[in-house]
C-alpha positions in Angstrom: 3.0 39.0 3.4 2.7 36.1 5.8 3.1 38.5 8.7 0.2 40.6 7.4 -1.8 37.4 6.9 -1.2 36.5 10.5 -2.3 39.9 11.7 -5.4 39.7 9.6 -6.3 36.3 11.1 -5.6 37.7 14.6 -7.9 40.7 14.1 -10.7 38.4 12.9 -9.9 35.7 15.3 -13.4 34.8 16.4 -14.7 34.5 12.9 -11.7 32.3 12.0 -12.0 30.1 15.1 -15.8 29.8 14.5 -15.3 28.8 10.9 -12.8 26.1 11.9 -15.2 24.8 14.6 -17.8 24.4 11.8 -15.3 22.6 9.6 -14.3 20.3 12.5 -17.9 19.3 13.2 -18.5 18.6 9.5 -15.2 16.6 9.1 -15.5 14.5 12.3 -18.1 12.0 10.9 -16.1 11.6 7.7 -12.9 11.0 9.6 -14.6 8.4 11.7 -15.6 6.4 8.7 -12.3 6.8 6.8 -11.3 3.1 6.8 -14.5 1.8 5.2 -13.3 1.7 1.6 -9.5 1.3 2.1 -8.0 -1.8 0.5 -4.9 -4.0 0.5 -5.0 -4.1 -3.3 -3.1 -1.9 -5.7 0.3 -3.6 -5.1 1.0 -4.6 -8.7 2.8 -3.6 -11.9 0.1 -2.0 -14.2 0.0 -3.4 -17.7 1.9 -6.6 -16.8 0.7 -10.0 -17.8 0.3 -10.8 -14.1 -2.3 -8.0 -13.8 -4.1 -9.3 -16.9 -4.1 -12.8 -15.5 -5.4 -11.7 -12.2 -8.2 -9.8 -13.8 -9.2 -12.9 -15.7 -9.3 -14.9 -12.5 -12.2 -12.7 -11.3 -14.4 -14.6 -13.8 -13.7 -17.9 -12.1 -14.8 -19.4 -8.8 -11.3 -19.5 -7.2 -8.9 -22.4 -6.6 -10.7 -25.8 -6.7 -9.4 -27.1 -3.4 -11.3 -25.8 -0.3 -9.3 -23.8 2.2 -8.4 -25.2 5.6 -10.5 -23.8 8.4 -9.2 -22.1 11.6 -11.5 -22.9 14.4 -11.3 -20.5 17.4 -13.2 -20.1 20.6 -13.6 -23.9 21.0 -11.3 -26.5 22.7 -9.4 -28.8 20.5 -11.0 -31.9 21.9 -14.4 -30.5 21.2 -13.5 -29.6 17.6 -12.2 -33.2 17.2 -15.6 -34.5 18.4 -17.5 -32.2 16.1 -15.3 -33.4 13.1 -15.9 -37.0 13.9 -19.7 -36.4 14.0 -19.5 -35.4 10.3 -17.0 -38.2 9.4 -14.0 -35.9 9.1 -10.9 -38.0 10.0 -9.1 -37.2 13.2 -5.8 -36.8 11.2 -7.5 -33.9 9.4 -7.7 -31.9 12.7 -4.5 -30.3 13.9 -3.9 -28.5 17.2 -2.1 -25.1 17.3 0.1 -24.0 20.1 -2.5 -21.6 21.5 -5.1 -24.4 21.7 -7.0 -23.5 18.5 -7.5 -26.1 15.8 -7.2 -26.2 12.0 -9.4 -28.5 10.1 -8.2 -29.7 6.7 -10.9 -30.6 4.1 -8.6 -33.0 2.2 -10.4 -36.0 0.9 -13.6 -34.9 2.7 -16.9 -34.3 0.8 -17.9 -30.6 0.6 -21.3 -31.3 2.1 -19.6 -32.7 5.2 -17.3 -29.7 5.6 -20.3 -27.3 5.1 -22.3 -29.2 7.8 -19.4 -29.2 10.2 -18.9 -25.4 9.7 -22.6 -24.7 10.4 -22.6 -27.0 13.4 -19.5 -25.4 14.9 -20.7 -21.9 14.3 -24.0 -22.6 15.9 -22.2 -23.7 19.1 -20.2 -20.5 19.4 -17.0 -21.3 17.5 -15.5 -18.8 15.1 -14.4 -20.3 11.7 -11.9 -18.5 9.4 -10.8 -19.7 6.0 -7.0 -20.1 6.0 -6.2 -18.3 2.8 -4.8 -15.0 1.5 -8.2 -13.3 1.4 -8.7 -13.9 5.1 -5.2 -12.8 5.9 -5.8 -9.6 3.9 -8.9 -8.9 5.9 -7.0 -9.5 9.1 -4.4 -7.0 8.0 -7.1 -4.4 7.4 -8.5 -5.1 10.9 -5.1 -4.7 12.5 -4.6 -1.4 10.5 -7.8 0.0 12.0 -6.7 -1.1 15.5 -3.3 0.6 15.2 -4.8 4.1 16.0 -6.6 2.7 19.0 -3.4 1.1 20.2 -0.8 3.7 19.5 -2.6 7.1 20.0 -3.3 6.7 23.7 0.5 6.2 24.2 1.6 9.0 21.7 -0.6 11.8 23.0 0.5 11.8 26.7 4.1 11.5 25.6 3.7 14.4 23.2 2.2 16.5 26.0 5.1 15.8 28.3 7.6 16.7 25.6 5.8 19.9 24.7 5.8 20.8 28.4 9.6 20.3 28.5 10.0 22.4 25.4 7.7 25.3 26.3 7.5 25.2 30.1 3.8 26.3 30.2 0.6 24.4 30.0 -1.1 26.8 27.5 1.9 26.8 25.2 2.2 23.0 25.3 -1.5 22.2 24.6 -1.9 24.7 21.8 0.3 22.8 19.2 -1.4 19.6 20.2 -4.9 21.1 19.6 -4.0 22.6 16.3 -2.4 19.3 15.1 -5.5 17.4 16.2 -7.8 19.7 14.2 -5.5 19.3 11.1 -5.5 15.5 11.6 -9.3 15.2 11.7 -9.8 17.4 8.6 -7.1 15.5 6.7 -8.7 12.2 7.4 -12.1 13.6 6.3 -10.5 14.6 3.0 -9.1 11.1 2.6 -12.6 9.7 3.2 -13.9 11.8 0.3 -11.2 10.6 -2.0 -11.9 6.9 -1.3 -14.7 6.6 -3.8 -12.6 8.0 -6.7 -9.1 6.5 -6.0 -7.5 3.2 -4.8 -6.2 4.1 -1.3 -4.2 1.7 0.8 -5.4 0.4 4.2 -2.0 1.7 5.5 -2.9 5.3 4.5 -5.1 5.9 7.6 -2.2 5.3 10.0 0.3 7.2 7.8 -2.0 10.2 7.5 -2.9 10.3 11.1 0.6 10.1 12.5 2.1 12.3 9.8 -0.6 15.1 10.3 -0.1 14.9 14.1 3.7 15.0 13.8 4.0 17.9 11.3 1.1 19.7 12.9 2.7 19.8 16.3 6.1 20.7 14.8 4.8 23.6 12.7 2.7 25.0 15.5 5.7 24.7 17.8 8.0 26.7 15.5 5.5 29.5 15.2 4.5 29.5 18.8 8.1 29.6 20.0 8.8 32.7 17.8 5.6 34.3 19.0 6.6 33.8 22.7 10.1 35.1 22.1 8.7 38.3 20.4 6.1 38.8 23.0 8.7 38.5 25.7 10.8 41.4 24.4 10.3 44.7 26.2 7.6 46.9 24.6 6.4 44.2 22.1 2.6 43.8 21.9 0.6 40.9 20.6 0.1 42.3 17.1 3.8 43.0 16.7 4.7 39.5 18.0 2.2 37.9 15.7 3.5 39.8 12.7 7.1 38.7 13.5 6.1 35.1 14.3 4.2 34.6 11.0 6.6 36.6 9.0 9.7 34.7 10.1 8.7 31.3 11.5 5.5 31.2 9.4 7.7 31.7 6.3 10.0 28.9 7.3 7.1 26.6 8.0 5.5 27.4 4.6 8.7 26.4 2.8 9.0 23.3 5.0 5.5 22.2 4.4 5.7 22.7 0.7 8.9 20.6 0.7 7.2 17.8 2.6 4.1 17.9 0.3 6.2 17.9 -2.9 8.4 15.2 -1.5 5.4 13.0 -0.9 4.0 13.8 -4.3 7.1 12.3 -5.9 5.8 8.9 -4.8 3.4 9.1 -7.7 6.5 8.1 -9.8 6.1 4.6 -8.2 3.9 3.9 -11.2 0.8 2.2 -9.8 -2.4 2.9 -7.9 -0.9 2.2 -4.5 1.9 4.8 -4.7 -0.4 7.4 -6.3 -2.8 7.0 -3.4 0.0 7.4 -0.9 1.3 10.4 -2.8 -2.0 12.2 -3.0 -3.1 11.3 0.5 0.2 12.4 2.0 0.5 15.6 0.1 -3.1 16.6 0.9 -2.5 15.9 4.6 0.5 18.3 4.7 -1.5 20.9 2.8 -4.4 20.7 5.2 -2.0 21.1 8.2 -0.3 24.1 6.5 -3.7 25.8 6.1 -4.5 25.1 9.7 -1.3 26.5 11.1 -1.5 29.6 9.0 -5.1 30.5 9.8 -6.3 28.8 13.0 -3.0 29.1 14.9 -2.5 32.9 14.5 -6.2 33.4 15.5 -5.8 31.3 18.7 -2.5 33.0 19.5 -4.2 36.4 19.1 -7.0 35.3 21.4 -4.6 34.0 24.0 -2.2 37.0 23.9 0.0 37.1 27.1 -2.1 34.2 28.5 0.1 32.0 26.3 2.4 31.9 29.4 -0.3 30.5 31.6 0.4 27.4 33.7 4.1 27.7 34.1 5.8 24.4 35.2 9.2 24.2 36.8 11.4 23.0 33.9 15.1 23.5 34.0 16.4 24.8 30.7 19.2 23.4 28.6 20.5 26.8 27.5 23.9 26.2 28.9 24.3 22.9 27.0 23.4 24.6 23.7 25.7 27.6 24.5 28.6 25.3 25.0 27.9 23.2 21.9 27.5 26.3 19.8 30.9 27.6 21.0 32.5 24.2 20.3 31.2 24.1 16.7 32.4 27.7 16.1 35.9 27.1 17.5 36.4 23.5 16.2 34.2 23.1 13.1 36.5 20.3 11.9 36.1 18.1 14.9 32.4 18.7 15.0 32.1 17.7 11.4 34.3 14.6 11.9 32.4 13.4 14.9 29.0 13.6 13.1 30.4 12.0 9.9 31.8 9.1 11.9 28.6 8.5 13.8 26.6 8.6 10.5 29.2 6.6 8.6 29.0 3.5 10.8 25.3 2.6 10.1 25.7 4.0 6.5 28.3 1.3 5.8 25.5 -1.3 6.3 23.0 0.6 4.1 23.8 -1.0 0.8 22.9 -4.4 2.2 19.2 -3.5 2.4 16.9 -5.8 0.5 13.3 -4.6 0.2 10.4 -6.9 -0.6 6.7 -7.1 0.0 6.0 -10.7 1.0 3.6 -12.9 -1.0 2.8 -14.9 2.1 0.9 -12.1 3.8 0.7 -14.1 7.0 4.3 -12.9 7.9 2.9 -9.4 8.3 0.6 -10.5 11.2 1.8 -10.6 14.8 3.7 -13.7 15.9 0.9 -14.6 18.3 -2.0 -14.3 15.7 -3.8 -17.6 15.4 -4.3 -17.1 11.6 -0.6 -16.6 11.1 0.1 -19.9 12.9 -2.7 -21.6 11.0 -1.2 -20.6 7.6 2.2 -22.0 8.6 0.5 -25.2 9.8 -1.2 -25.5 6.5 2.1 -25.1 4.7 3.6 -27.9 6.9 0.7 -30.2 6.0 0.0 -29.2 2.4 3.4 -28.0 1.3 5.1 -24.6 1.5 3.8 -23.4 -1.8 0.1 -24.1 -0.8 0.0 -20.6 0.9 -0.2 -18.9 -2.5 -0.6 -21.2 -5.6 0.5 -19.8 -8.9 -2.3 -19.4 -11.5 -1.4 -20.0 -15.1 -4.1 -18.3 -17.2 -4.6 -19.1 -20.9 -6.9 -17.6 -23.5 -7.2 -20.4 -26.0 -8.0 -20.2 -29.7 -10.8 -22.9 -29.3 -13.8 -22.6 -27.0 -13.5 -24.6 -23.8 -16.5 -26.5 -25.0 -14.3 -28.4 -27.5 -12.1 -31.4 -26.8 -9.2 -29.7 -28.6 -9.1 -27.0 -26.0 -8.7 -29.4 -23.1 -6.2 -31.5 -25.1 -4.1 -28.3 -25.3 -4.5 -27.7 -21.6 -3.5 -31.2 -20.8 -0.3 -30.8 -22.7 0.6 -27.6 -20.9 -0.2 -29.2 -17.5 2.2 -32.0 -18.4 5.0 -29.6 -19.4 4.6 -27.6 -16.1 4.5 -30.7 -14.0 7.9 -31.8 -15.3 9.5 -28.7 -13.7 11.6 -29.9 -10.7 10.4 -27.0 -8.5 6.7 -27.9 -9.1 5.0 -30.1 -6.5 1.6 -30.4 -8.2 -0.6 -28.9 -11.0 -4.3 -28.7 -10.4 -6.1 -29.2 -13.7 -9.5 -30.6 -14.7 -7.7 -32.9 -17.2 -6.7 -35.0 -14.1 -10.4 -35.5 -13.4 -11.8 -36.5 -16.8 -11.0 -36.9 -20.5 -11.0 -33.8 -22.8 -14.3 -35.0 -24.3 -16.0 -35.3 -20.9 -14.7 -31.8 -20.0 -16.0 -30.3 -23.2 -19.4 -31.9 -22.4 -19.3 -30.5 -18.9 -18.5 -27.1 -20.2 -21.6 -27.2 -22.3 -23.7 -28.2 -19.3 -24.8 -31.2 -21.2 -27.4 -33.4 -19.4 -25.9 -36.7 -18.1 -22.6 -35.1 -17.1 -21.9 -35.6 -13.4 -22.7 -32.4 -11.4 -19.5 -32.8 -9.4 -17.4 -32.5 -12.6 -19.4 -29.4 -13.8 -18.9 -27.8 -10.4 -15.2 -28.5 -10.4 -14.8 -27.2 -13.9 -16.0 -23.8 -12.8 -12.7 -23.3 -11.0 -10.8 -23.8 -14.2 -12.9 -22.2 -16.9 -15.6 -19.6 -17.5 -17.4 -20.7 -20.7 -20.3 -18.2 -20.4 -18.5 -14.9 -19.8 -15.1 -15.9 -21.2 -15.6 -19.0 -23.5 -11.8 -19.2 -24.4 -10.5 -18.9 -20.8 -8.8 -21.7 -18.9 -6.5 -21.7 -15.9 -4.1 -24.1 -14.1 -3.1 -23.9 -10.4 0.5 -24.6 -9.8 1.9 -25.4 -6.3 5.6 -24.9 -5.8 7.7 -27.1 -3.6 9.0 -24.0 -1.8 7.3 -21.1 -0.1 5.8 -18.2 -2.1 8.6 -15.9 -1.2 11.5 -18.3 -1.9 14.0 -17.7 -4.7 12.9 -20.9 -6.3 9.2 -19.9 -6.5 10.1 -16.5 -7.9 12.3 -18.2 -10.5 9.4 -20.5 -11.3 7.1 -17.6 -11.9 9.6 -15.9 -14.2 10.2 -19.1 -16.0 6.6 -19.8 -16.7 6.0 -16.2 -17.7 8.8 -16.5 -20.2 8.0 -20.0 -21.5 4.2 -19.8 -21.9 4.3 -17.6 -25.0 6.5 -20.3 -26.7 4.2 -23.1 -25.5 1.1 -21.3 -26.7 2.4 -19.0 -29.6 0.1 -16.2 -30.6 -2.2 -16.5 -27.6 -2.6 -14.3 -24.6 -1.2 -15.9 -21.5 -0.1 -14.8 -18.0 0.9 -16.0 -14.6 -1.3 -14.6 -11.9 -2.0 -15.0 -8.2 -0.5 -13.0 -5.3 3.0 -14.4 -5.8 3.2 -13.1 -9.4 1.5 -9.8 -8.6 3.8 -8.9 -5.7 6.8 -10.1 -7.6 5.9 -7.6 -10.2 5.3 -4.9 -7.6 8.6 -5.5 -5.9 10.4 -5.3 -9.3 8.5 -2.2 -10.3 9.3 -0.4 -7.0 13.0 -1.3 -7.3 13.1 0.1 -10.8 11.2 3.3 -9.9 13.0 3.9 -6.5 16.0 5.7 -8.1 13.6 8.1 -10.0 11.7 8.7 -6.8 14.8 9.5 -4.8 16.2 11.6 -7.6 12.9 13.6 -7.8 12.7 14.1 -4.0 16.4 15.2 -4.0 15.6 17.7 -6.7 12.7 19.0 -4.7 14.9 19.4 -1.7 17.5 21.2 -3.7 15.1 23.6 -5.3 13.3 24.4 -2.0 16.6 25.0 -0.2 17.9 27.2 -3.1 14.7 29.3 -3.1 14.4 29.4 0.7 18.0 30.4 1.4 19.4 31.8 -1.9 22.5 29.7 -1.3 23.7 27.2 -3.9 26.2 25.7 -1.4 23.6 25.1 1.3 21.2 23.5 -1.2 23.9 21.1 -2.4 25.2 20.3 1.1 21.6 19.8 2.3 20.9 17.2 -0.4 24.3 15.5 0.3 23.7 15.3 4.0 20.2 13.9 3.5 21.6 11.3 1.2 24.0 10.3 4.0 21.2 10.1 6.6 19.1 8.0 4.2 22.0 5.5 3.8 22.5 5.4 7.6 18.8 4.9 8.1 18.9 2.0 5.6 21.8 0.6 7.7 19.7 0.8 10.9 16.8 -1.0 9.2 19.2 -3.8 8.0 20.4 -4.3 11.6 17.0 -4.3 13.1 14.3 -5.3 10.7 16.2 -7.3 8.1 18.4 -9.2 10.6 15.8 -9.4 13.3 16.7 -7.6 16.5 14.9 -5.5 19.1 12.3 -8.3 19.4 11.4 -8.3 15.7 11.3 -11.4 13.5 13.8 -11.3 10.6 12.0 -9.8 7.6 13.0 -7.9 4.5 12.0 -4.2 4.9 8.7 -4.0 3.1 8.9 -2.4 -0.3 5.4 -0.9 0.1 6.5 1.2 3.1 10.4 1.6 3.1 10.5 4.1 0.1 8.1 6.3 2.2 10.7 6.4 5.0 13.3 7.9 2.6 10.8 10.3 1.0 9.6 11.5 4.4 13.3 11.9 5.6 14.0 14.2 2.7 10.8 16.2 3.3 10.9 16.5 7.0 14.6 17.3 7.1 13.8 20.4 5.1 11.7 21.6 8.2 14.7 21.7 10.4 17.1 22.8 7.7 15.0 25.9 6.7 14.3 26.9 10.3 18.1 26.7 11.1 19.3 28.5 8.0 16.7 31.2 8.2 17.8 32.0 11.7 21.4 32.1 10.6 20.5 34.4 7.7 18.9 36.9 10.1 22.3 37.3 11.9 24.9 37.0 9.2 24.8 40.6 8.1 25.3 41.9 11.6 27.6 39.3 13.2 29.4 37.3 10.4 29.0 33.8 9.3 30.8 32.0 12.1 28.9 33.9 14.8 25.6 33.4 12.9 26.2 29.6 12.7 26.9 29.4 16.4 23.8 31.6 17.2 21.7 29.3 15.0 22.7 26.3 17.0 22.3 28.2 20.3 18.9 29.6 19.5 17.3 26.8 17.5 19.1 23.7 18.8 16.6 23.0 21.7 13.6 23.8 19.4 14.8 21.6 16.5 15.9 18.6 18.6 12.7 19.1 20.6 10.6 19.0 17.5 12.5 16.0 16.3 11.9 14.2 19.6 8.2 15.0 19.2 8.1 13.5 15.7 10.0 10.5 17.1 7.4 10.1 19.8 4.6 10.2 17.2 6.2 7.5 14.9 7.7 5.4 17.7 4.2 4.8 19.0 3.6 2.8 15.9 5.9 0.1 17.4 2.8 -0.9 19.4 0.9 -1.7 16.2 0.1 -5.4 15.7 1.4 -5.1 12.1 5.1 -5.7 11.3 4.9 -3.2 8.4 4.0 -0.4 10.8 6.9 -1.4 13.1 9.2 -1.1 10.1 7.9 2.5 9.5 8.3 3.3 13.2 12.0 2.1 13.3 12.9 3.7 10.0 11.4 7.1 10.8 12.8 7.1 14.4 16.3 6.4 13.1 16.0 9.0 10.3 14.8 11.8 12.5 17.2 11.2 15.4 20.2 11.1 13.0 19.0 14.2 11.2 18.2 16.4 14.1 21.0 15.4 16.5 23.9 15.0 14.0 23.1 16.9 10.7 21.3 20.0 12.0 23.4 20.2 15.2 26.9 19.5 13.9 27.2 19.0 10.1 25.3 22.1 8.9 26.7 24.7 11.3 30.3 23.4 11.0 30.2 23.4 7.2 28.7 26.9 7.4 31.6 28.1 9.5 34.0 26.6 7.0 32.2 28.2 4.0 32.5 31.6 5.6 31.5 34.4 3.3 30.5 31.9 0.6 27.9 30.1 2.9 24.9 31.9 1.4 26.3 32.5 -2.1 25.1 33.8 -4.6 21.7 35.1 -3.7 21.5 34.9 0.1 22.5 37.6 2.6 25.9 39.2 2.1 27.8 38.9 5.4 29.9 41.7 6.8 33.4 41.0 5.7 34.6 42.0 9.2 32.5 39.2 10.6 33.5 36.3 8.5 35.2 33.3 9.8 38.7 34.7 9.3 38.0 37.6 11.7 36.0 35.6 14.3 37.7 34.7 17.5 
């Protein structure tokens, strides 16, 4: 069926190519604007009290204390002079290592801070509030810059690798062109989805590099088979296209479906963030599949024998794969043992992985980013917990316009302040009596305007007349065990302190703590679902129960080894990285992509073995599979590595985590599992290798009769 589809696309090639050109022109403007509505939100546990509390905070004016200001593009001495001009003490101006300055508004009138900000901006300085909102905006900015930083490195490297694999200019540029078209269209679809779904700012980079990687790989598999068929004596372009799409196209279809379904399992993550990643990733792979099964055969038909144009002198590695295939066939035990040991060493470190998305978002920024240093300086001056205060939200039985309500708030503030891990509790009850606060909430004439203004940070009497909030600063940083324990303790004790009322602990610390806990709880279900997808796809694609079981087991071993590599590099801080827990908003994606992409190489290898089993026996077919697909599979793996490794140039630590995880996963999978473990276990299985529904091998060709 796919062979006939390929021939149909080839016969109507100019119509197909013309249609894709129109699609590309329509998609390009949408793809260009894809980052406009992406967000850093969605990292939460839906239905939790933290989400309720955070939603209530939207009715307030934010924490009462003004944020420190990072002053860039102005010498420190000049900033000091400007501060003195508006009576801001010299002690409130701190110099950073890069020469920038941080101005702390502590004990300074708001009018003075506002006048200083206007004066400094007018003289060319750039002022940034040192808070989580500004850090989130900086993360989105760096996400947008990742493509501009990484793609110029990835594309030339891809072209060189494709030249090494194909040996001709035409063959090398074709997969790159098809992948580029698929990437642009996939980004355009994501742009259309932005208005109806919560999509993460990370999705742009994930979609771009995933589409580029799988697009090149799929086009490579089909193009290689087309060239092989075209090179046989008497084969014409139509016959070659029918064979390429019927064989390699079938394998690519199964592979793409496996990757798309694997990504779809991320929807089990249970929140908007994971649903967005799941939908965006699955659609991306689907778009690439459509592109490789329609545009690619049309272009191959248009090129015909010219696919060999631009031959470059590349020495083949056929002898290496011939020798390796012979070794695996003669010594399957040693081949299996070597691969198992090489995987077992990093796998032994895998259980030590500790995933966590940091509440202090500044750690995601590059080490040289001034805003990151400004956040850390603010923590040194104001206390570690100042980076992300904990918000205690209360829906009181009385209106906040009554003294009784503020008496209750005062009692709760006192109870929280007695906690040994709490540094301070910001509450309006420290500014005035409950009666004065009640009058201020009513906007009664004669109440000082400063008190009325300050109260807006703690209550919203118009829209939510029963709502009050306290801001709690921990003595430790927002990601410390002590602060997380404080959040849990407050969440557990508030219902007892305020029985029968709605309460919640909000703020970025509580939200991300809930997200980390939710992801940890859902990860086993995600891994189980993606393993089930891999098993079913392999079972349907090969008809072999044993190959499906072994494929899932081998993928599990690679996943554990990949976790071990991430522990040694990201978690412990090596290869120039700062020690940081692998981010729980990106690490599960590494494991899901591992299971999905490994099906690409597994299906290609097993389908080639199946073609030869009936004629040559299992052992010979396993060796032939290594000999004929080894260079292609490892080449495709190196291409995928080049795509993801380019992300190491991203300014964001989270993208570097993705780069290291995917690089380790693909190298371990292609060079050890597909090259050694799968063929050696196939030799061992002999006539049972494709039992019960796969091809029935010739008994005279099984392992026992092979030399």
